[in-house]
C-alpha positions in Angstrom: 51.6 -10.4 8.3 50.4 -13.2 10.5 50.7 -16.7 9.2 47.6 -18.8 8.8 46.7 -22.4 9.2 43.8 -24.6 8.3 41.5 -25.4 11.2 37.9 -26.1 12.0 35.5 -23.5 13.4 35.6 -25.2 16.8 39.4 -25.2 16.7 39.3 -21.5 15.8 37.1 -20.7 18.8 39.5 -22.6 21.0 42.5 -20.8 19.5 40.7 -17.5 20.2 40.0 -18.4 23.8 43.6 -19.4 24.3 44.9 -16.1 22.8 42.5 -14.2 25.1 43.5 -16.1 28.2 47.2 -15.7 27.4 46.9 -12.0 26.7 45.1 -10.9 29.9 45.2 -12.6 33.3 41.8 -11.1 34.0 40.2 -13.3 31.4 38.1 -16.2 32.8 36.5 -19.0 30.9 33.8 -21.0 32.6 30.5 -22.8 31.9 28.8 -26.1 31.9 31.0 -28.7 30.1 34.0 -26.4 29.8 36.3 -29.0 31.4 34.5 -32.2 30.4 36.0 -34.7 27.9 34.1 -33.2 25.0 35.0 -29.6 25.9 31.8 -27.9 24.6 32.0 -29.3 21.1 35.8 -29.3 21.3 36.1 -25.6 21.8 37.5 -25.6 25.3 39.7 -28.7 25.3 43.1 -28.5 27.1 42.4 -24.9 28.3 42.2 -25.9 31.9 45.5 -27.7 31.8 47.2 -24.8 30.1 45.7 -21.9 32.2 44.8 -23.5 35.5 41.6 -24.4 37.4 41.2 -20.9 38.8 40.7 -19.4 35.3 39.1 -22.2 33.4 36.4 -24.2 35.2 33.0 -25.9 35.2 30.1 -24.2 36.9 27.0 -25.2 38.9 23.7 -25.7 37.0 22.6 -22.2 38.1 22.7 -20.0 35.0 21.2 -16.8 36.5 23.4 -16.8 39.6 26.6 -17.6 37.6 25.8 -14.8 35.1 25.4 -12.4 38.1 28.9 -13.6 39.3 30.2 -12.8 35.8 28.8 -9.3 36.0 30.4 -8.7 39.4 33.7 -10.0 38.1 33.5 -7.7 35.1 32.7 -4.7 37.3 35.8 -5.6 39.3 38.0 -5.4 36.1 37.9 -8.9 34.9 36.8 -10.2 31.5 34.7 -13.3 31.9 33.7 -15.6 29.1 30.6 -17.7 29.9 30.1 -20.8 27.8 26.7 -22.6 27.3 26.2 -25.8 25.3 22.8 -24.6 24.2 21.2 -21.1 23.9 18.1 -22.7 25.4 19.9 -23.3 28.8 20.9 -19.7 29.0 17.3 -18.5 28.9 17.3 -18.9 32.7 19.7 -16.0 33.0 17.9 -13.4 30.9 17.1 -11.3 34.1 20.8 -10.8 34.8 21.6 -10.2 31.1 18.8 -7.8 30.3 18.3 -6.0 33.6 21.9 -5.8 34.7 24.6 -6.4 32.2 22.9 -4.6 29.3 21.8 -1.5 31.3 24.7 -1.0 33.8 26.8 1.4 31.7 23.8 3.5 30.9 22.1 3.6 34.3 25.2 4.5 36.2 26.3 7.4 34.0 28.9 5.5 32.0 31.1 5.2 35.1 31.4 1.4 34.8 31.3 -1.2 32.0 30.5 -4.9 31.7 33.2 -6.6 29.5 31.3 -9.9 29.5 31.3 -12.4 26.6 28.6 -15.1 26.6 29.0 -18.0 24.1 25.7 -19.6 23.1 25.4 -22.7 20.8 22.4 -22.5 18.5 21.0 -24.7 15.7 19.6 -28.2 15.2 20.9 -31.6 14.4 20.4 -35.3 15.3 16.9 -34.9 16.7 17.5 -31.8 18.9 14.0 -30.5 19.2 11.9 -27.6 20.6 14.0 -26.9 23.7 17.5 -27.6 22.4 17.7 -26.0 18.9 16.3 -22.5 19.1 17.8 -19.6 17.2 16.7 -16.6 19.3 19.2 -14.0 18.1 16.5 -11.4 17.5 15.7 -11.4 21.3 19.3 -10.3 22.1 19.6 -7.9 19.2 16.4 -6.2 20.4 18.1 -5.2 23.8 20.0 -1.8 23.9 23.4 -2.2 25.5 24.1 -5.7 24.1 26.3 -6.5 21.1 25.4 -9.7 19.2 27.8 -11.6 16.9 27.1 -14.6 14.6 30.2 -15.7 12.6 30.0 -18.0 9.7 33.6 -18.9 9.0 36.5 -20.2 11.2 38.5 -17.0 10.6 35.6 -14.8 11.8 35.0 -17.2 14.7 38.4 -16.4 16.1 38.6 -12.8 15.1 35.2 -11.8 16.3 35.6 -13.8 19.6 38.8 -11.9 20.4 37.1 -8.6 19.6 34.2 -9.6 21.9 36.4 -10.5 24.8 38.3 -7.2 24.7 35.2 -5.1 24.0 34.0 -3.2 27.1 30.4 -4.1 26.4 28.5 -7.3 27.1 28.6 -9.4 23.9 26.4 -12.4 22.9 28.5 -14.7 20.7 26.4 -17.2 18.8 27.8 -20.4 17.3 25.7 -22.6 15.1 26.5 -26.2 15.8 26.4 -27.1 12.1 29.5 -24.8 11.7 31.8 -26.3 14.3 33.4 -28.7 11.8 33.6 -26.3 8.9 37.3 -25.9 8.0 39.1 -22.8 6.8 42.3 -20.7 6.9 42.7 -18.8 10.3 45.4 -16.2 11.0 47.7 -17.0 13.9 48.2 -14.8 16.9 46.0 -12.0 18.2 43.8 -11.6 15.2 40.7 -9.5 15.5 37.7 -8.8 13.2 36.0 -5.4 13.8 32.5 -5.7 15.4 29.8 -4.2 13.2 31.5 -4.7 9.9 29.9 -7.0 7.3 31.8 -9.0 4.7 31.0 -9.5 1.0 31.7 -13.2 0.2 30.5 -13.1 -3.4 30.1 -10.2 -5.8 27.1 -9.9 -8.2 24.9 -7.3 -9.7 21.5 -9.1 -9.9 20.4 -9.9 -6.4 21.6 -9.0 -2.9 21.5 -11.9 -0.4 22.0 -10.9 3.2 22.7 -13.7 5.6 24.6 -14.7 8.8 25.7 -17.9 10.6 24.8 -21.2 8.9 22.5 -19.5 6.4 25.6 -18.0 4.8 26.9 -21.5 4.0 23.5 -22.4 2.5 23.7 -19.2 0.4 27.1 -20.0 -0.9 25.8 -23.5 -1.8 23.0 -21.9 -3.8 25.2 -19.5 -5.8 26.6 -21.9 -8.4 23.1 -23.0 -9.4 21.9 -19.4 -9.7 25.0 -18.5 -11.8 24.2 -21.4 -14.1 20.8 -19.6 -14.7 22.5 -16.3 -15.4 21.8 -14.7 -12.0 24.8 -13.2 -10.2 24.4 -12.7 -6.4 26.0 -10.3 -4.0 26.3 -12.3 -0.8 26.7 -10.1 2.3 27.6 -11.9 5.5 26.5 -9.7 8.4 28.7 -11.3 11.0 27.4 -8.7 13.5 23.7 -8.6 14.3 24.0 -5.6 16.7 25.3 -3.3 15.4 24.4 -4.1 11.8 26.5 -2.8 9.0 23.6 -1.2 7.1 26.0 0.7 4.9 27.2 -2.5 3.3 23.6 -3.7 2.8 22.5 -0.4 1.3 25.4 -0.2 -1.0 24.7 -3.6 -2.4 20.9 -3.0 -2.8 21.6 0.2 -4.6 23.5 -1.8 -7.2 21.2 -4.9 -7.5 17.8 -3.5 -6.7 16.7 -6.9 -5.3 17.0 -8.2 -1.7 16.6 -11.6 -0.1 17.3 -11.6 3.7 18.0 -15.0 5.3 17.6 -16.0 8.9 18.2 -19.1 11.0 15.4 -18.1 13.3 11.6 -17.5 13.0 10.6 -15.1 10.2 8.2 -13.0 12.2 9.9 -10.2 14.2 13.3 -11.5 12.9 16.7 -10.1 11.9 15.7 -10.8 8.3 12.5 -8.8 8.8 14.5 -5.9 10.3 16.9 -5.9 7.2 13.9 -5.9 4.9 12.2 -3.1 6.9 15.3 -0.8 6.9 16.0 -1.3 3.2 12.3 -0.6 2.4 12.4 2.5 4.6 15.7 4.0 3.5 16.4 2.6 0.1 12.9 2.1 -1.3 13.8 4.0 -4.5 16.6 1.5 -5.3 14.3 -1.5 -5.2 13.2 -3.0 -8.5 10.8 -5.4 -6.8 9.5 -6.2 -3.3 12.2 -7.6 -1.0 11.8 -11.1 0.3 12.9 -13.0 3.5 13.5 -16.7 4.1 13.4 -18.0 7.6 11.6 -20.6 9.9 7.8 -20.9 10.1 6.2 -19.6 13.4 6.0 -23.0 15.2 8.4 -24.6 17.7 11.4 -26.4 16.1 10.5 -30.0 15.5 12.3 -33.3 16.4 10.7 -35.7 14.0 12.7 -36.2 10.7 9.4 -36.1 8.8 8.9 -32.5 10.1 12.5 -31.3 10.0 12.8 -32.3 6.4 10.6 -29.4 5.3 11.0 -27.1 8.3 14.5 -25.7 7.8 15.4 -23.6 4.7 18.2 -25.0 2.6 20.1 -24.0 -0.5 17.3 -25.1 -2.8 14.9 -22.8 -1.1 17.3 -19.9 -1.5 17.5 -20.7 -5.3 13.7 -20.7 -5.5 13.3 -17.4 -3.7 16.1 -15.7 -5.8 14.4 -17.0 -8.9 11.2 -15.3 -7.9 13.0 -12.0 -7.3 14.7 -12.3 -10.7 11.5 -13.4 -12.5 13.1 -16.7 -13.6 11.5 -20.0 -12.4 14.3 -22.4 -11.5 13.9 -26.1 -10.9 15.5 -27.1 -7.5 15.3 -30.9 -7.7 18.9 -31.2 -8.9 20.5 -29.3 -6.0 18.3 -31.1 -3.5 19.3 -34.5 -5.0 23.0 -33.7 -4.5 22.5 -34.1 -0.7 23.2 -37.8 -0.1 23.6 -37.5 3.6 20.6 -37.5 6.0 18.8 -34.2 5.9 19.2 -33.6 9.7 23.0 -33.3 9.5 24.8 -30.7 7.2 27.2 -33.1 5.5 29.7 -35.9 5.8 32.0 -33.7 7.8 29.5 -33.5 10.7 30.4 -36.1 13.3 29.0 -34.8 16.6 29.9 -35.0 19.4 26.1 -35.0 20.1 
């Protein structure tokens, strides 16, 4: 049994990167800011000193070309890890990702694989607006040949990252920047979490809440208020957005008969929408009422505090939606008033670096 220690989400990512680099000399870690003093939100600090400049290095501001280089390296037997400080920056490389990395194994008769991991930072904070805070996970999950992961806890951050690096398929690894300073117990050593396996974080019989990434944290914040009103929630953290563990979702809905799907991205054509659709198609008879989803409105992510204050769903919004599912109106002023810190940061533990 591996020992565990308390560390932040960012430290867990760094620990996972170090384990991967130590385990296989074919693992590379590179990207914009990987070797700068901030180390991509602290996730790559000291890796260059430990593993050398040939395996851990910065890259030119040429995302599409450098993704092509990663694909070539993967075809040659290496396991590259590309790091991007914003998902938005990586959009320049979608051609290489979608038309090469995702399709290669299929187009060439399964004779070659692309073991490539791409780390993308998502989410808002401190005035990061329309071009620096997008959550476009549904884009990636839509593409056959890609695996998409979105951990919520430090333990899953390390375990899923190691599984991604040593998977023979291209994997998109999404890190919400509001999670980097979340702290939790993380197993030591080569610890891996299976891809495509959801996790039940709370058990309940009244409502199923399906979430991932930072919305899982908001769901957990909402649970005590809901319990005080006699509503017990089954909180399912997907962890993996492609493949999705529909078995875990269906089993929960069969017990509760009510579903709320949460999403950090836009509601239309979203992961939350897909969860609602699949449950409606395959477990319609188990539903006691129409399922609901909670996500962003279909407009670009704002910068102004006056707009962000009401743009992003929080715990109080989850409480309100679950109350509608259960037929119990619940006042949410109290849970909202407990948030003393500015609304554009998650809590007192959030200190940057940007």
